[in-house]
PQR file with spaces between the fields and no chain letter, atoms N, CA, C, O and H, PARSE charges and radii, in Angstrom:
ATOM       1  N    MET     1     172.976  211.291  225.006 -0.4000 1.5000
ATOM       2  CA   MET     1     171.522  211.171  224.912 -0.0000 2.0000
ATOM       3  C    MET     1     171.095  209.928  225.676  0.5500 1.7000
ATOM       4  O    MET     1     171.631  208.843  225.452 -0.5500 1.4000
ATOM       5  N    LYS     2     170.145  210.082  226.565 -0.4000 1.5000
ATOM       6  CA   LYS     2     169.653  208.964  227.347 -0.0000 2.0000
ATOM       7  C    LYS     2     168.853  208.013  226.460  0.5500 1.7000
ATOM       8  O    LYS     2     168.238  208.421  225.475 -0.5500 1.4000
ATOM       9  H    LYS     2     169.709  210.964  226.746  0.4000 1.0000
ATOM      10  N    ASN     3     168.879  206.746  226.834 -0.4000 1.5000
ATOM      11  CA   ASN     3     168.054  205.708  226.213 -0.0000 2.0000
ATOM      12  C    ASN     3     168.340  205.480  224.737  0.5500 1.7000
ATOM      13  O    ASN     3     167.523  204.867  224.051 -0.5500 1.4000
ATOM      14  H    ASN     3     169.380  206.414  227.634  0.4000 1.0000
ATOM      15  N    GLU     4     169.485  205.957  224.217 -0.4000 1.5000
ATOM      16  CA   GLU     4     169.753  205.740  222.792 -0.0000 2.0000
ATOM      17  C    GLU     4     169.883  204.260  222.487  0.5500 1.7000
ATOM      18  O    GLU     4     169.567  203.811  221.386 -0.5500 1.4000
ATOM      19  H    GLU     4     170.149  206.456  224.774  0.4000 1.0000
ATOM      20  N    HIS     5     170.347  203.513  223.463 -0.4000 1.5000
ATOM      21  CA   HIS     5     170.552  202.091  223.229 -0.0000 2.0000
ATOM      22  C    HIS     5     169.348  201.263  223.665  0.5500 1.7000
ATOM      23  O    HIS     5     169.420  200.036  223.737 -0.5500 1.4000
ATOM      24  H    HIS     5     170.604  203.878  224.358  0.4000 1.0000
ATOM      25  N    ARG     6     168.268  201.928  223.947 -0.4000 1.5000
ATOM      26  CA   ARG     6     167.042  201.230  224.330 -0.0000 2.0000
ATOM      27  C    ARG     6     166.557  200.407  223.145  0.5500 1.7000
ATOM      28  O    ARG     6     166.475  200.904  222.022 -0.5500 1.4000
ATOM      29  H    ARG     6     168.210  202.925  223.889  0.4000 1.0000
ATOM      30  N    ARG     7     166.246  199.176  223.403 -0.4000 1.5000
ATOM      31  CA   ARG     7     165.768  198.280  222.342 -0.0000 2.0000
ATOM      32  C    ARG     7     164.253  198.386  222.218  0.5500 1.7000
ATOM      33  O    ARG     7     163.524  198.444  223.209 -0.5500 1.4000
ATOM      34  H    ARG     7     166.313  198.773  224.316  0.4000 1.0000
ATOM      35  N    ARG     8     163.819  198.408  220.993 -0.4000 1.5000
ATOM      36  CA   ARG     8     162.392  198.393  220.728 -0.0000 2.0000
ATOM      37  C    ARG     8     162.035  197.019  220.213  0.5500 1.7000
ATOM      38  O    ARG     8     162.866  196.333  219.618 -0.5500 1.4000
ATOM      39  H    ARG     8     164.411  198.360  220.189  0.4000 1.0000
ATOM      40  N    GLU     9     160.814  196.621  220.440 -0.4000 1.5000
ATOM      41  CA   GLU     9     160.342  195.343  219.936 -0.0000 2.0000
ATOM      42  C    GLU     9     160.339  195.411  218.410  0.5500 1.7000
ATOM      43  O    GLU     9     159.852  196.377  217.821 -0.5500 1.4000
ATOM      44  H    GLU     9     160.138  197.177  220.924  0.4000 1.0000
ATOM      45  N    ILE    10     160.883  194.386  217.789 -0.4000 1.5000
ATOM      46  CA   ILE    10     160.908  194.352  216.328 -0.0000 2.0000
ATOM      47  C    ILE    10     159.551  193.853  215.830  0.5500 1.7000
ATOM      48  O    ILE    10     159.089  192.767  216.179 -0.5500 1.4000
ATOM      49  H    ILE    10     161.279  193.602  218.268  0.4000 1.0000
ATOM      50  N    ILE    11     158.950  194.678  215.019 -0.4000 1.5000
ATOM      51  CA   ILE    11     157.642  194.338  214.446 -0.0000 2.0000
ATOM      52  C    ILE    11     157.798  194.323  212.941  0.5500 1.7000
ATOM      53  O    ILE    11     158.352  195.260  212.367 -0.5500 1.4000
ATOM      54  H    ILE    11     159.325  195.561  214.736  0.4000 1.0000
ATOM      55  N    TRP    12     157.330  193.299  212.307 -0.4000 1.5000
ATOM      56  CA   TRP    12     157.402  193.253  210.852 -0.0000 2.0000
ATOM      57  C    TRP    12     156.031  192.912  210.295  0.5500 1.7000
ATOM      58  O    TRP    12     155.185  192.321  210.966 -0.5500 1.4000
ATOM      59  H    TRP    12     156.880  192.538  212.774  0.4000 1.0000
ATOM      60  N    HIS    13     155.850  193.295  209.081 -0.4000 1.5000
ATOM      61  CA   HIS    13     154.570  193.100  208.407 -0.0000 2.0000
ATOM      62  C    HIS    13     154.856  192.723  206.959  0.5500 1.7000
ATOM      63  O    HIS    13     155.552  193.455  206.255 -0.5500 1.4000
ATOM      64  H    HIS    13     156.537  193.775  208.536  0.4000 1.0000
ATOM      65  N    LYS    14     154.336  191.609  206.516 -0.4000 1.5000
ATOM      66  CA   LYS    14     154.535  191.186  205.134 -0.0000 2.0000
ATOM      67  C    LYS    14     153.372  191.703  204.299  0.5500 1.7000
ATOM      68  O    LYS    14     152.214  191.358  204.535 -0.5500 1.4000
ATOM      69  H    LYS    14     153.771  191.014  207.088  0.4000 1.0000
ATOM      70  N    SER    15     153.701  192.528  203.331 -0.4000 1.5000
ATOM      71  CA   SER    15     152.685  193.101  202.455 -0.0000 2.0000
ATOM      72  C    SER    15     152.754  192.431  201.097  0.5500 1.7000
ATOM      73  O    SER    15     153.815  191.998  200.647 -0.5500 1.4000
ATOM      74  H    SER    15     154.641  192.808  203.140  0.4000 1.0000
ATOM      75  N    PHE    16     151.613  192.358  200.467 -0.4000 1.5000
ATOM      76  CA   PHE    16     151.553  191.733  199.154 -0.0000 2.0000
ATOM      77  C    PHE    16     151.449  192.756  198.027  0.5500 1.7000
ATOM      78  O    PHE    16     151.508  192.401  196.850 -0.5500 1.4000
ATOM      79  H    PHE    16     150.751  192.709  200.833  0.4000 1.0000
ATOM      80  N    ASP    17     151.297  194.015  198.391 -0.4000 1.5000
ATOM      81  CA   ASP    17     151.316  195.057  197.376 -0.0000 2.0000
ATOM      82  C    ASP    17     151.762  196.377  198.016  0.5500 1.7000
ATOM      83  O    ASP    17     151.813  196.503  199.239 -0.5500 1.4000
ATOM      84  H    ASP    17     151.249  194.304  199.347  0.4000 1.0000
ATOM      85  N    TYR    18     152.078  197.334  197.181 -0.4000 1.5000
ATOM      86  CA   TYR    18     152.606  198.615  197.653 -0.0000 2.0000
ATOM      87  C    TYR    18     151.591  199.353  198.518  0.5500 1.7000
ATOM      88  O    TYR    18     151.962  199.933  199.539 -0.5500 1.4000
ATOM      89  H    TYR    18     152.037  197.231  196.187  0.4000 1.0000
ATOM      90  N    ARG    19     150.341  199.341  198.135 -0.4000 1.5000
ATOM      91  CA   ARG    19     149.305  200.078  198.878 -0.0000 2.0000
ATOM      92  C    ARG    19     149.185  199.547  200.300  0.5500 1.7000
ATOM      93  O    ARG    19     149.108  200.330  201.247 -0.5500 1.4000
ATOM      94  H    ARG    19     150.041  198.869  197.306  0.4000 1.0000
ATOM      95  N    ASP    20     149.167  198.241  200.458 -0.4000 1.5000
ATOM      96  CA   ASP    20     149.077  197.634  201.777 -0.0000 2.0000
ATOM      97  C    ASP    20     150.281  198.026  202.636  0.5500 1.7000
ATOM      98  O    ASP    20     150.126  198.350  203.814 -0.5500 1.4000
ATOM      99  H    ASP    20     149.229  197.605  199.689  0.4000 1.0000
ATOM     100  N    ALA    21     151.473  197.997  202.052 -0.4000 1.5000
ATOM     101  CA   ALA    21     152.690  198.373  202.776 -0.0000 2.0000
ATOM     102  C    ALA    21     152.647  199.842  203.185  0.5500 1.7000
ATOM     103  O    ALA    21     153.021  200.190  204.306 -0.5500 1.4000
ATOM     104  H    ALA    21     151.599  197.734  201.096  0.4000 1.0000
ATOM     105  N    GLU    22     152.202  200.683  202.297 -0.4000 1.5000
ATOM     106  CA   GLU    22     152.136  202.120  202.585 -0.0000 2.0000
ATOM     107  C    GLU    22     151.128  202.413  203.697  0.5500 1.7000
ATOM     108  O    GLU    22     151.414  203.216  204.585 -0.5500 1.4000
ATOM     109  H    GLU    22     151.899  200.401  201.387  0.4000 1.0000
ATOM     110  N    LEU    23     149.967  201.783  203.666 -0.4000 1.5000
ATOM     111  CA   LEU    23     148.962  201.989  204.705 -0.0000 2.0000
ATOM     112  C    LEU    23     149.461  201.500  206.063  0.5500 1.7000
ATOM     113  O    LEU    23     149.239  202.153  207.083 -0.5500 1.4000
ATOM     114  H    LEU    23     149.735  201.130  202.945  0.4000 1.0000
ATOM     115  N    TRP    24     150.135  200.348  206.072 -0.4000 1.5000
ATOM     116  CA   TRP    24     150.664  199.829  207.329 -0.0000 2.0000
ATOM     117  C    TRP    24     151.722  200.772  207.888  0.5500 1.7000
ATOM     118  O    TRP    24     151.763  201.007  209.096 -0.5500 1.4000
ATOM     119  H    TRP    24     150.315  199.818  205.244  0.4000 1.0000
ATOM     120  N    ASP    25     152.567  201.307  207.036 -0.4000 1.5000
ATOM     121  CA   ASP    25     153.605  202.236  207.460 -0.0000 2.0000
ATOM     122  C    ASP    25     152.999  203.507  208.064  0.5500 1.7000
ATOM     123  O    ASP    25     153.466  203.997  209.092 -0.5500 1.4000
ATOM     124  H    ASP    25     152.534  201.116  206.055  0.4000 1.0000
ATOM     125  N    ILE    26     151.973  204.025  207.427 -0.4000 1.5000
ATOM     126  CA   ILE    26     151.291  205.224  207.933 -0.0000 2.0000
ATOM     127  C    ILE    26     150.665  204.942  209.298  0.5500 1.7000
ATOM     128  O    ILE    26     150.781  205.755  210.215 -0.5500 1.4000
ATOM     129  H    ILE    26     151.593  203.627  206.592  0.4000 1.0000
ATOM     130  N    GLU    27     150.001  203.792  209.434 -0.4000 1.5000
ATOM     131  CA   GLU    27     149.380  203.427  210.706 -0.0000 2.0000
ATOM     132  C    GLU    27     150.425  203.292  211.810  0.5500 1.7000
ATOM     133  O    GLU    27     150.189  203.686  212.952 -0.5500 1.4000
ATOM     134  H    GLU    27     149.907  203.131  208.689  0.4000 1.0000
ATOM     135  N    GLN    28     151.577  202.734  211.462 -0.4000 1.5000
ATOM     136  CA   GLN    28     152.640  202.574  212.442 -0.0000 2.0000
ATOM     137  C    GLN    28     153.120  203.942  212.934  0.5500 1.7000
ATOM     138  O    GLN    28     153.356  204.114  214.130 -0.5500 1.4000
ATOM     139  H    GLN    28     151.769  202.414  210.534  0.4000 1.0000
ATOM     140  N    HIS    29     153.264  204.893  212.052 -0.4000 1.5000
ATOM     141  CA   HIS    29     153.690  206.241  212.445 -0.0000 2.0000
ATOM     142  C    HIS    29     152.620  206.937  213.285  0.5500 1.7000
ATOM     143  O    HIS    29     152.949  207.649  214.234 -0.5500 1.4000
ATOM     144  H    HIS    29     153.073  204.753  211.081  0.4000 1.0000
ATOM     145  N    ILE    30     151.364  206.742  212.953 -0.4000 1.5000
ATOM     146  CA   ILE    30     150.271  207.356  213.702 -0.0000 2.0000
ATOM     147  C    ILE    30     150.236  206.819  215.130  0.5500 1.7000
ATOM     148  O    ILE    30     149.934  207.565  216.062 -0.5500 1.4000
ATOM     149  H    ILE    30     151.097  206.163  212.182  0.4000 1.0000
ATOM     150  N    ARG    31     150.541  205.530  215.313 -0.4000 1.5000
ATOM     151  CA   ARG    31     150.501  204.927  216.643 -0.0000 2.0000
ATOM     152  C    ARG    31     151.635  205.405  217.550  0.5500 1.7000
ATOM     153  O    ARG    31     151.548  205.253  218.768 -0.5500 1.4000
ATOM     154  H    ARG    31     150.786  204.924  214.557  0.4000 1.0000
ATOM     155  N    MET    32     152.687  205.976  216.985 -0.4000 1.5000
ATOM     156  CA   MET    32     153.806  206.443  217.800 -0.0000 2.0000
ATOM     157  C    MET    32     153.425  207.734  218.513  0.5500 1.7000
ATOM     158  O    MET    32     152.694  208.568  217.977 -0.5500 1.4000
ATOM     159  H    MET    32     152.758  206.100  215.996  0.4000 1.0000
ATOM     160  N    THR    33     153.938  207.882  219.735 -0.4000 1.5000
ATOM     161  CA   THR    33     153.716  209.131  220.461 -0.0000 2.0000
ATOM     162  C    THR    33     154.660  210.187  219.898  0.5500 1.7000
ATOM     163  O    THR    33     155.646  209.843  219.247 -0.5500 1.4000
ATOM     164  H    THR    33     154.532  207.205  220.170  0.4000 1.0000
ATOM     165  N    PRO    34     154.377  211.466  220.136 -0.5600 1.5000
ATOM     166  CA   PRO    34     155.303  212.507  219.683  0.2800 2.0000
ATOM     167  C    PRO    34     156.706  212.317  220.265  0.5500 1.7000
ATOM     168  O    PRO    34     157.700  212.584  219.590 -0.5500 1.4000
ATOM     169  N    GLU    35     156.784  211.859  221.510 -0.4000 1.5000
ATOM     170  CA   GLU    35     158.087  211.624  222.132 -0.0000 2.0000
ATOM     171  C    GLU    35     158.852  210.517  221.409  0.5500 1.7000
ATOM     172  O    GLU    35     160.063  210.624  221.217 -0.5500 1.4000
ATOM     173  H    GLU    35     155.976  211.643  222.058  0.4000 1.0000
ATOM     174  N    GLU    36     158.147  209.448  221.006 -0.4000 1.5000
ATOM     175  CA   GLU    36     158.801  208.364  220.269 -0.0000 2.0000
ATOM     176  C    GLU    36     159.313  208.851  218.915  0.5500 1.7000
ATOM     177  O    GLU    36     160.411  208.488  218.492 -0.5500 1.4000
ATOM     178  H    GLU    36     157.164  209.361  221.162  0.4000 1.0000
ATOM     179  N    ARG    37     158.511  209.675  218.239 -0.4000 1.5000
ATOM     180  CA   ARG    37     158.947  210.195  216.939 -0.0000 2.0000
ATOM     181  C    ARG    37     160.163  211.096  217.088  0.5500 1.7000
ATOM     182  O    ARG    37     161.084  211.027  216.274 -0.5500 1.4000
ATOM     183  H    ARG    37     157.619  209.970  218.582  0.4000 1.0000
ATOM     184  N    GLN    38     160.182  211.939  218.114 -0.4000 1.5000
ATOM     185  CA   GLN    38     161.334  212.807  218.351 -0.0000 2.0000
ATOM     186  C    GLN    38     162.569  211.985  218.703  0.5500 1.7000
ATOM     187  O    GLN    38     163.671  212.297  218.252 -0.5500 1.4000
ATOM     188  H    GLN    38     159.433  211.995  218.775  0.4000 1.0000
ATOM     189  N    PHE    39     162.392  210.941  219.503 -0.4000 1.5000
ATOM     190  CA   PHE    39     163.505  210.081  219.876 -0.0000 2.0000
ATOM     191  C    PHE    39     164.111  209.420  218.639  0.5500 1.7000
ATOM     192  O    PHE    39     165.331  209.417  218.471 -0.5500 1.4000
ATOM     193  H    PHE    39     161.496  210.688  219.869  0.4000 1.0000
ATOM     194  N    VAL    40     163.266  208.864  217.777 -0.4000 1.5000
ATOM     195  CA   VAL    40     163.745  208.201  216.564 -0.0000 2.0000
ATOM     196  C    VAL    40     164.457  209.207  215.656  0.5500 1.7000
ATOM     197  O    VAL    40     165.505  208.894  215.092 -0.5500 1.4000
ATOM     198  H    VAL    40     162.275  208.867  217.914  0.4000 1.0000
ATOM     199  N    ALA    41     163.903  210.397  215.513 -0.4000 1.5000
ATOM     200  CA   ALA    41     164.537  211.419  214.678 -0.0000 2.0000
ATOM     201  C    ALA    41     165.914  211.778  215.217  0.5500 1.7000
ATOM     202  O    ALA    41     166.858  211.946  214.445 -0.5500 1.4000
ATOM     203  H    ALA    41     163.051  210.651  215.972  0.4000 1.0000
ATOM     204  N    GLU    42     166.039  211.896  216.537 -0.4000 1.5000
ATOM     205  CA   GLU    42     167.330  212.232  217.144 -0.0000 2.0000
ATOM     206  C    GLU    42     168.353  211.106  216.939  0.5500 1.7000
ATOM     207  O    GLU    42     169.515  211.370  216.628 -0.5500 1.4000
ATOM     208  H    GLU    42     165.273  211.760  217.165  0.4000 1.0000
ATOM     209  N    VAL    43     167.923  209.864  217.112 -0.4000 1.5000
ATOM     210  CA   VAL    43     168.837  208.728  216.905 -0.0000 2.0000
ATOM     211  C    VAL    43     169.326  208.701  215.459  0.5500 1.7000
ATOM     212  O    VAL    43     170.517  208.510  215.212 -0.5500 1.4000
ATOM     213  H    VAL    43     166.980  209.650  217.365  0.4000 1.0000
ATOM     214  N    LEU    44     168.422  208.891  214.510 -0.4000 1.5000
ATOM     215  CA   LEU    44     168.813  208.884  213.096 -0.0000 2.0000
ATOM     216  C    LEU    44     169.736  210.053  212.776  0.5500 1.7000
ATOM     217  O    LEU    44     170.700  209.899  212.027 -0.5500 1.4000
ATOM     218  H    LEU    44     167.455  209.047  214.711  0.4000 1.0000
ATOM     219  N    ARG    45     169.446  211.213  213.338 -0.4000 1.5000
ATOM     220  CA   ARG    45     170.288  212.387  213.106 -0.0000 2.0000
ATOM     221  C    ARG    45     171.707  212.151  213.627  0.5500 1.7000
ATOM     222  O    ARG    45     172.682  212.525  212.974 -0.5500 1.4000
ATOM     223  H    ARG    45     168.663  211.338  213.947  0.4000 1.0000
ATOM     224  N    ARG    46     171.819  211.532  214.801 -0.4000 1.5000
ATOM     225  CA   ARG    46     173.140  211.226  215.362 -0.0000 2.0000
ATOM     226  C    ARG    46     173.864  210.167  214.545  0.5500 1.7000
ATOM     227  O    ARG    46     175.088  210.219  214.416 -0.5500 1.4000
ATOM     228  H    ARG    46     171.027  211.229  215.331  0.4000 1.0000
ATOM     229  N    ARG    47     173.138  209.216  213.995 -0.4000 1.5000
ATOM     230  CA   ARG    47     173.776  208.197  213.148 -0.0000 2.0000
ATOM     231  C    ARG    47     174.373  208.827  211.896  0.5500 1.7000
ATOM     232  O    ARG    47     175.444  208.425  211.443 -0.5500 1.4000
ATOM     233  H    ARG    47     172.144  209.173  214.100  0.4000 1.0000
ATOM     234  N    VAL    48     173.686  209.805  211.344 -0.4000 1.5000
ATOM     235  CA   VAL    48     174.142  210.433  210.102 -0.0000 2.0000
ATOM     236  C    VAL    48     175.229  211.463  210.369  0.5500 1.7000
ATOM     237  O    VAL    48     176.244  211.472  209.672 -0.5500 1.4000
ATOM     238  H    VAL    48     172.815  210.132  211.712  0.4000 1.0000
ATOM     239  N    PHE    49     175.045  212.330  211.359 -0.4000 1.5000
ATOM     240  CA   PHE    49     175.946  213.464  211.578 -0.0000 2.0000
ATOM     241  C    PHE    49     176.895  213.298  212.752  0.5500 1.7000
ATOM     242  O    PHE    49     177.768  214.146  212.936 -0.5500 1.4000
ATOM     243  H    PHE    49     174.221  212.322  211.926  0.4000 1.0000
ATOM     244  N    GLY    50     176.772  212.253  213.554 -0.4000 1.5000
ATOM     245  CA   GLY    50     177.639  212.063  214.710 -0.0000 2.0000
ATOM     246  C    GLY    50     177.144  212.829  215.924  0.5500 1.7000
ATOM     247  O    GLY    50     175.988  213.247  215.991 -0.5500 1.4000
ATOM     248  H    GLY    50     176.063  211.564  213.405  0.4000 1.0000
ATOM     249  N    ASP    51     178.055  213.005  216.891 -0.4000 1.5000
ATOM     250  CA   ASP    51     177.669  213.638  218.154 -0.0000 2.0000
ATOM     251  C    ASP    51     177.539  215.150  218.076  0.5500 1.7000
ATOM     252  O    ASP    51     177.028  215.770  219.008 -0.5500 1.4000
ATOM     253  H    ASP    51     178.994  212.666  216.836  0.4000 1.0000
ATOM     254  N    ASN    52     177.993  215.761  216.978 -0.4000 1.5000
ATOM     255  CA   ASN    52     177.914  217.210  216.845 -0.0000 2.0000
ATOM     256  C    ASN    52     177.158  217.558  215.560  0.5500 1.7000
ATOM     257  O    ASN    52     177.748  218.075  214.611 -0.5500 1.4000
ATOM     258  H    ASN    52     178.409  215.257  216.221  0.4000 1.0000
ATOM     259  N    PRO    53     175.845  217.275  215.530 -0.5600 1.5000
ATOM     260  CA   PRO    53     175.084  217.522  214.301  0.2800 2.0000
ATOM     261  C    PRO    53     174.928  219.018  214.022  0.5500 1.7000
ATOM     262  O    PRO    53     174.850  219.817  214.956 -0.5500 1.4000
ATOM     263  N    PRO    54     174.883  219.398  212.749 -0.5600 1.5000
ATOM     264  CA   PRO    54     174.714  220.820  212.418  0.2800 2.0000
ATOM     265  C    PRO    54     173.311  221.310  212.789  0.5500 1.7000
ATOM     266  O    PRO    54     172.352  220.538  212.803 -0.5500 1.4000
ATOM     267  N    ASP    55     173.216  222.588  213.083 -0.4000 1.5000
ATOM     268  CA   ASP    55     171.927  223.194  213.381 -0.0000 2.0000
ATOM     269  C    ASP    55     171.310  223.636  212.056  0.5500 1.7000
ATOM     270  O    ASP    55     171.872  224.477  211.354 -0.5500 1.4000
ATOM     271  H    ASP    55     173.995  223.214  213.071  0.4000 1.0000
ATOM     272  N    VAL    56     170.178  223.079  211.724 -0.4000 1.5000
ATOM     273  CA   VAL    56     169.520  223.364  210.436 -0.0000 2.0000
ATOM     274  C    VAL    56     169.196  224.848  210.315  0.5500 1.7000
ATOM     275  O    VAL    56     169.258  225.407  209.220 -0.5500 1.4000
ATOM     276  H    VAL    56     169.722  222.396  212.295  0.4000 1.0000
ATOM     277  N    ARG    57     168.857  225.482  211.412 -0.4000 1.5000
ATOM     278  CA   ARG    57     168.500  226.905  211.393 -0.0000 2.0000
ATOM     279  C    ARG    57     169.670  227.748  210.925  0.5500 1.7000
ATOM     280  O    ARG    57     169.481  228.751  210.236 -0.5500 1.4000
ATOM     281  H    ARG    57     168.807  225.028  212.302  0.4000 1.0000
ATOM     282  N    GLU    58     170.892  227.343  211.299 -0.4000 1.5000
ATOM     283  CA   GLU    58     172.078  228.094  210.881 -0.0000 2.0000
ATOM     284  C    GLU    58     172.318  227.979  209.382  0.5500 1.7000
ATOM     285  O    GLU    58     172.715  228.953  208.742 -0.5500 1.4000
ATOM     286  H    GLU    58     171.046  226.528  211.858  0.4000 1.0000
ATOM     287  N    SER    59     172.082  226.799  208.816 -0.4000 1.5000
ATOM     288  CA   SER    59     172.309  226.638  207.381 -0.0000 2.0000
ATOM     289  C    SER    59     171.313  227.450  206.559  0.5500 1.7000
ATOM     290  O    SER    59     171.648  227.920  205.472 -0.5500 1.4000
ATOM     291  H    SER    59     171.760  226.008  209.336  0.4000 1.0000
ATOM     292  N    HIS    60     170.096  227.619  207.065 -0.4000 1.5000
ATOM     293  CA   HIS    60     169.107  228.429  206.350 -0.0000 2.0000
ATOM     294  C    HIS    60     169.453  229.917  206.414  0.5500 1.7000
ATOM     295  O    HIS    60     169.225  230.650  205.452 -0.5500 1.4000
ATOM     296  H    HIS    60     169.823  227.237  207.948  0.4000 1.0000
ATOM     297  N    SER    61     169.993  230.356  207.525 -0.4000 1.5000
ATOM     298  CA   SER    61     170.323  231.779  207.632 -0.0000 2.0000
ATOM     299  C    SER    61     171.533  232.135  206.767  0.5500 1.7000
ATOM     300  O    SER    61     171.645  233.271  206.306 -0.5500 1.4000
ATOM     301  H    SER    61     170.178  229.760  208.306  0.4000 1.0000
ATOM     302  N    LYS    62     172.437  231.181  206.542 -0.4000 1.5000
ATOM     303  CA   LYS    62     173.610  231.425  205.693 -0.0000 2.0000
ATOM     304  C    LYS    62     173.249  231.456  204.207  0.5500 1.7000
ATOM     305  O    LYS    62     173.914  232.124  203.414 -0.5500 1.4000
ATOM     306  H    LYS    62     172.346  230.258  206.916  0.4000 1.0000
ATOM     307  N    ALA    63     172.184  230.724  203.832 -0.4000 1.5000
ATOM     308  CA   ALA    63     171.805  230.622  202.425 -0.0000 2.0000
ATOM     309  C    ALA    63     171.192  231.937  201.916  0.5500 1.7000
ATOM     310  O    ALA    63     171.233  232.208  200.716 -0.5500 1.4000
ATOM     311  H    ALA    63     171.644  230.181  204.476  0.4000 1.0000
ATOM     312  N    SER    64     170.643  232.728  202.788 -0.4000 1.5000
ATOM     313  CA   SER    64     169.974  233.965  202.368 -0.0000 2.0000
ATOM     314  C    SER    64     170.922  235.046  202.014  0.5500 1.7000
ATOM     315  O    SER    64     170.500  236.141  201.643 -0.5500 1.4000
ATOM     316  H    SER    64     170.609  232.507  203.763  0.4000 1.0000
């Protein structure tokens, strides 16, 4: 996968309550482009499942 090792700027936000933290998190996700969200999802999927992740569609067809 290209750009997997691309570094992103680290942004942090100190919240004083749960609501503030939740709103900031939602805003951060809204500001991401669809490509950025797909990239992050792919990186996380590879971290969890390795280089040969299972196809979710196959697991659903086997369950039926």
